[in-house]
C-alpha positions as CSV (number, residue, x, y, z in Angstrom):
1,M,106.7,80.8,85.2
2,K,108.2,83.8,87.0
3,I,108.4,83.4,90.8
4,L,109.3,86.0,93.4
5,V,110.7,84.7,96.8
6,V,110.3,87.2,99.6
7,D,112.0,86.5,103.0
8,D,114.2,88.7,105.3
9,E,116.4,85.7,106.1
10,P,118.9,84.8,103.3
11,P,119.1,81.1,104.3
12,A,115.3,80.7,104.1
13,R,115.3,82.5,100.7
14,Q,118.1,80.3,99.4
15,R,116.3,77.1,100.5
16,L,113.2,78.1,98.5
17,V,115.3,79.1,95.5
18,D,117.0,75.7,95.6
19,L,113.7,73.9,95.9
20,L,112.3,75.8,92.9
21,A,115.4,75.1,90.8
22,R,114.5,71.4,91.2
23,L,110.7,71.7,90.8
24,Q,110.6,74.5,88.2
25,P,113.9,74.4,86.3
26,D,112.6,76.5,83.4
27,S,111.2,79.2,85.7
28,T,112.8,82.6,86.5
29,V,113.2,83.0,90.3
30,L,113.5,86.6,91.7
31,Q,114.3,87.6,95.3
32,A,113.3,90.3,97.8
33,S,114.0,90.8,101.5
34,N,110.8,92.6,102.7
35,G,107.4,93.8,101.6
36,V,108.5,97.1,100.1
37,E,111.1,95.3,98.0
38,A,108.5,92.8,97.0
39,L,106.1,95.4,95.7
40,N,108.9,97.1,93.7
41,A,109.8,93.8,92.2
42,V,106.2,93.1,91.3
43,A,105.9,96.5,89.6
44,K,109.2,95.9,87.7
45,D,109.1,92.2,86.8
46,A,105.4,91.2,87.0
47,P,106.0,87.7,88.5
48,D,103.2,85.1,88.2
49,V,103.6,83.8,91.8
50,V,104.9,85.4,95.0
51,L,106.2,83.1,97.8
52,M,106.1,85.5,100.8
53,D,107.2,85.3,104.4
54,I,104.8,87.0,106.9
55,R,107.1,88.4,109.6
56,M,109.5,90.9,108.0
57,P,110.9,94.3,108.8
58,A,109.9,97.5,106.8
59,M,106.7,95.9,105.7
60,D,105.3,92.5,106.6
61,G,103.9,89.9,104.2
62,L,100.2,90.5,105.0
63,E,100.5,94.2,104.4
64,A,102.3,93.7,101.1
65,A,99.7,91.2,99.9
66,T,97.0,93.8,100.8
67,H,98.6,96.3,98.5
68,L,99.0,93.6,95.8
69,A,95.4,92.7,96.0
70,A,94.4,96.2,94.9
71,L,96.2,95.8,91.5
72,A,94.2,95.2,88.4
73,S,96.2,92.0,87.7
74,P,97.8,90.8,90.9
75,P,100.1,87.8,91.1
76,A,99.2,84.7,93.0
77,V,100.5,84.7,96.6
78,I,101.5,81.9,98.8
79,F,102.5,82.8,102.3
80,T,105.5,81.1,104.0
81,T,105.3,81.1,107.8
82,A,106.5,79.6,111.1
83,Y,103.2,80.6,112.8
84,D,101.7,78.3,115.4
85,S,98.6,76.2,114.8
86,H,96.3,78.8,116.4
87,A,97.4,81.5,114.0
88,L,97.3,79.1,111.0
89,A,93.6,78.4,111.7
90,A,92.9,82.0,110.6
91,F,94.6,81.2,107.2
92,D,92.5,78.1,106.8
93,A,89.3,80.0,107.7
94,Q,90.0,82.6,105.0
95,A,91.1,80.0,102.4
96,I,94.4,81.7,102.1
97,D,97.2,79.4,101.0
98,Y,100.4,79.0,103.1
99,L,103.4,76.8,103.5
100,L,104.6,76.0,107.0
101,K,108.3,76.3,107.5
102,P,110.5,74.2,107.1
103,I,108.9,73.9,103.6
104,R,108.8,70.4,102.1
105,R,109.3,69.9,98.4
106,E,106.0,68.0,97.9
107,R,104.0,70.7,99.7
108,L,105.5,73.4,97.6
109,Q,104.8,71.6,94.4
110,A,101.2,71.1,95.4
111,A,100.8,74.8,96.3
112,L,102.2,76.0,93.0
113,G,99.8,73.8,91.2
114,R,96.6,75.2,92.7
115,V,97.2,78.7,94.1
116,P,94.5,81.2,93.0
117,K,95.0,84.8,92.0
118,L,94.4,87.5,94.6
119,D,91.2,89.4,94.1
120,P,89.6,92.5,95.7
121,G,87.9,90.3,98.2
122,S,91.3,89.2,99.5
123,I,91.9,92.7,100.9
124,D,89.2,92.3,103.6
125,K,90.5,88.9,104.5
126,L,94.0,90.0,104.8
127,Q,93.1,93.1,106.8
128,T,91.1,91.0,109.2
129,M,94.2,88.8,109.9
130,R,96.6,91.7,110.4
131,S,97.0,92.8,114.0
132,N,99.1,96.0,113.3
133,A,98.4,99.1,111.4
134,R,99.9,99.4,107.9
135,S,103.2,101.3,107.3
136,H,102.0,102.5,103.9
137,L,98.9,103.3,102.0
138,S,98.8,102.5,98.3
139,T,97.1,103.7,95.1
140,S,97.1,102.5,91.6
141,L,97.8,105.2,89.0
142,H,97.9,104.3,85.2
143,G,98.2,100.7,86.1
144,E,101.2,101.2,88.5
145,L,101.2,100.7,92.2
146,H,102.4,103.7,94.3
147,L,103.3,103.3,97.9
148,I,102.6,106.2,100.4
149,P,104.5,106.0,103.7
150,I,102.2,106.8,106.6
151,S,105.1,108.9,108.1
152,E,105.0,111.3,105.2
153,I,101.2,112.0,105.1
154,R,100.1,115.5,106.3
155,Y,96.3,115.2,105.9
156,L,93.5,112.9,104.6
157,C,90.5,114.6,103.0
158,A,87.4,112.9,101.7
159,E,86.5,114.1,98.2
160,D,83.7,112.8,95.9
161,K,84.5,109.1,95.6
162,Y,87.9,108.8,97.2
163,V,90.2,110.2,99.9
164,S,93.0,112.7,99.0
165,V,96.3,112.0,100.7
166,G,98.3,115.2,101.3
167,L,102.0,115.0,100.8
168,P,104.7,117.7,100.7
169,D,104.8,117.8,96.9
170,K,101.5,116.3,95.7
171,E,98.1,114.8,96.5
172,L,97.3,111.2,95.7
173,P,93.9,109.5,95.7
174,V,93.3,106.3,97.7
175,E,90.2,104.1,98.0
176,D,90.3,103.6,101.7
177,S,87.4,105.3,103.6
178,L,88.1,108.2,106.0
179,Q,86.4,106.3,108.8
180,A,88.5,103.2,108.2
181,L,91.7,105.2,108.2
182,E,90.7,107.0,111.4
183,A,90.1,103.6,113.1
184,E,93.4,102.1,111.8
185,F,95.6,105.0,112.8
186,P,94.1,106.6,116.0
187,E,97.5,107.7,117.3
188,H,98.7,109.2,114.1
189,F,95.7,111.1,112.6
190,L,93.2,113.4,114.3
191,R,89.7,114.1,113.0
192,V,89.3,117.9,112.6
193,H,86.3,117.9,110.3
194,R,83.7,115.4,109.1
195,N,85.7,115.3,105.9
196,A,89.3,115.6,107.1
197,L,92.0,114.0,109.3
198,I,95.3,115.6,110.0
199,A,98.7,114.2,111.0
200,L,99.3,115.2,114.6
201,S,103.1,115.3,114.2
202,F,102.9,117.9,111.4
203,V,100.6,120.5,113.0
204,S,102.2,124.0,112.9
205,G,99.3,126.0,114.3
206,L,95.6,127.0,114.4
207,E,94.5,130.2,112.7
208,K,91.4,132.1,111.6
209,G,90.6,132.2,107.9
210,P,89.3,135.2,105.9
211,D,85.8,134.2,106.7
212,G,86.5,133.9,110.4
213,K,86.4,130.1,110.5
214,P,89.2,128.1,112.2
215,L,91.8,126.5,110.0
216,I,94.8,124.2,110.8
217,R,98.1,124.7,109.2
218,L,100.5,121.8,108.6
219,I,104.2,121.7,108.0
220,G,105.3,121.0,104.5
221,V,102.1,121.8,102.6
222,S,100.4,125.0,101.6
223,R,96.8,123.7,101.9
224,T,95.1,124.6,105.2
225,I,92.4,122.3,106.6
226,A,89.1,123.5,107.8
227,V,88.3,122.8,111.4
228,S,84.9,122.1,112.8
229,R,83.9,124.5,115.5
230,R,82.2,121.6,117.3
231,L,85.5,119.7,117.4
232,L,87.7,122.7,118.1
233,P,87.8,122.3,122.0
234,A,88.8,118.6,121.7
235,I,91.4,119.4,119.0
236,R,93.0,122.0,121.3
237,R,93.1,119.6,124.2
238,R,94.7,116.9,122.0
239,L,97.3,119.2,120.6
240,K,98.1,120.6,124.0
241,A,98.6,117.1,125.4
242,L,100.8,116.2,122.5
243,T,103.1,119.1,123.0
244,Q,103.2,118.5,126.8
245,G,101.5,121.7,127.9
246,T,102.9,123.9,125.1
247,P,100.0,124.4,122.7
248,P,100.6,125.4,119.0
249,S,100.0,129.0,118.0
250,E,96.4,129.9,118.6
251,S,96.7,133.7,118.6
252,H,94.2,134.1,115.8
253,V,91.6,131.6,117.1
254,Q,89.2,132.8,119.7
């Protein structure tokens, strides 16, 4: 068995590594200190089981598991946590396995013997339990998981069966719905059209297209995003408030 231990505290990781050395002497044990490192390790080494802390910097365990659940063949995941009994009730309700810190040898052995694989249905369960917005979106291309930092996204446009994520050097498809993304990131993205959200922090200005329709231009990408005339007044107000009374260039929009 190949096991990945994920925890931002080195003593906690080492305790699990020592326990696994006694319980699974023939297993390969890998380590990561946060969710991003964990996802990279899964892509590189394909562990069978991930023992993952929940509260971690960069990316927490619940978000990392959400991304893992989208893989075609995800590993099994067991959460390790110091949560109180009220929070643990949510895990029990969703039938998601966890180990309460400090982790006992017998409990770890039992968990390793029965943990199920993640499946697409796990995504909804994990998102229900998360209280904060994700730091990344993810997409699977040619069997590989690609992480997309929210801080780098310029726009989100609904296409036929997916949402295109606009980045400075490319577009990537994700399976999240535009409506769900708008609800998850209300402070980061602004709806400018029924098929488009834009990142407020990358707006460079409003302009008029060749057909006279309003467009929004974003820093770092050549694509301009169509703006709904119905939403235009609200968009102007939001951008003006964001820039503290100094609206972006609107000289071409009447």
